[in-house]
C-alpha positions in Angstrom: 119.7 -1.0 162.6 116.4 -1.0 164.4 116.6 -0.6 168.1 113.5 -2.7 168.7 115.4 -5.6 167.2 118.7 -4.8 168.9 118.9 -6.6 172.2 121.2 -4.4 174.3 120.7 -6.7 177.2 118.3 -2.5 184.3 118.8 -6.5 184.5 117.3 -6.7 181.0 114.6 -4.1 181.7 112.6 -2.7 178.8 112.1 1.0 178.2 109.8 2.9 176.0 111.6 5.7 174.0 109.7 8.8 172.8 110.2 12.3 171.5 109.3 15.5 173.2 110.3 18.5 170.9 113.7 17.7 169.5 114.8 15.5 172.5 114.4 11.9 173.2 113.3 10.4 176.6 112.4 7.0 177.9 110.5 5.5 180.8 110.3 2.0 182.2 107.8 0.0 180.1 106.4 -1.5 183.4 104.9 2.0 184.1 103.1 2.1 180.7 99.6 0.9 180.5 98.9 1.8 176.9 99.8 4.2 174.1 96.9 6.0 172.3 96.4 8.7 169.8 95.6 12.3 170.8 92.1 12.9 172.1 91.0 16.5 172.8 90.9 17.1 176.6 88.5 19.1 178.7 90.4 21.9 180.6 90.2 22.0 184.3 90.0 25.3 186.1 92.9 26.4 188.4 95.2 23.5 187.2 98.9 23.8 186.7 100.1 25.2 183.3 101.4 21.7 182.2 98.0 20.1 182.9 96.1 20.1 179.6 92.9 18.7 181.0 91.1 15.4 181.3 89.7 12.8 178.9 87.3 9.9 179.3 89.2 6.6 179.1 86.7 3.8 179.0 84.6 5.4 181.8 87.5 6.7 183.9 88.7 10.3 184.1 92.3 10.5 182.9 94.4 13.6 183.6 96.5 14.6 180.6 99.9 16.3 181.2 101.9 18.1 178.6 105.2 16.4 179.2 107.1 19.2 177.3 105.6 21.8 179.6 106.2 19.7 182.7 109.9 19.3 181.7 110.3 23.1 181.5 110.3 23.1 177.7 108.0 25.0 175.2 104.4 24.0 175.8 102.9 21.7 173.2 100.0 22.7 171.0 98.4 19.2 170.7 97.3 17.9 167.3 96.3 14.6 165.7 99.9 13.6 165.3 100.6 13.6 169.0 100.5 10.6 171.2 99.3 9.9 174.8 101.3 7.5 176.9 99.0 6.2 179.7 101.3 5.5 182.6 100.9 4.4 186.2 102.7 6.7 188.7 102.4 5.3 192.2 98.7 4.7 192.7 97.5 7.1 190.0 97.1 6.8 186.2 98.1 9.8 184.1 98.3 10.5 180.4 101.6 11.9 179.1 101.3 14.0 175.9 104.4 13.4 173.7 105.3 14.0 170.1 105.8 10.4 169.1 106.8 7.0 170.5 109.9 5.7 168.7 111.3 2.4 170.2 111.2 -0.3 172.9 114.8 -0.6 174.3 116.2 -3.4 176.4 119.0 -2.2 178.6 121.1 -3.1 181.7 122.2 -0.8 184.4 125.6 -0.6 182.7 124.0 1.0 179.7 122.7 3.9 181.8 125.2 6.7 182.3 124.9 9.3 185.1 123.3 12.6 184.3 126.0 15.1 183.6 126.8 17.8 186.3 126.2 20.5 183.7 122.5 19.5 183.6 119.9 21.8 185.1 118.7 21.1 188.7 115.3 20.2 187.3 116.8 17.7 184.9 118.9 16.0 187.5 115.8 15.8 189.8 113.8 13.7 187.3 116.5 12.1 185.2 117.8 8.7 186.3 120.5 8.8 183.7 121.4 9.0 180.0 121.5 6.3 177.4 124.0 6.8 174.6 122.9 4.5 171.8 124.7 5.0 168.5 124.2 8.7 167.7 121.3 9.1 170.0 121.2 10.6 173.6 118.1 9.4 175.4 117.2 10.7 178.9 115.7 8.1 181.2 112.9 9.7 183.2 111.9 8.7 186.7 108.1 9.3 186.7 107.9 9.3 190.5 110.3 12.2 190.7 108.6 14.1 187.8 105.2 13.8 189.6 105.8 14.2 193.4 103.2 12.6 195.6 101.3 15.8 196.3 101.1 16.7 192.6 100.0 13.3 191.4 97.2 13.4 194.1 96.1 16.8 192.7 96.0 15.4 189.2 
């Protein structure tokens, strides 16, 4: 069954699901401005290790963050098969490098289970919860927690 067709009914909020490595994550669709293919980025000196660089997005400078590296996983070696999720985090727009976008999910707060106590401190810091959909475990990411105010200002 396709999850885009399945209406699981956050008060009927929609989430974008994507893969990073062998794990699935999702973010609120209201944070997503667009999804685009990989574009090589220009590296910025003295930037954090998860900051790939910047690209020109219709005349605006867009910082690109390796979401895998930001989540403490193995850094991504970007290729043409990767995808950039352009997202609004507070007042900033940032590009999130992911392996692939998979679904749009419609969920309620009841569908979101708490992050297990066995999770790492980093994961509990940015994870709002876990969605258990059929045989999939999808971590709901809170972008504001993943990019603290001072870091998003630096980007």
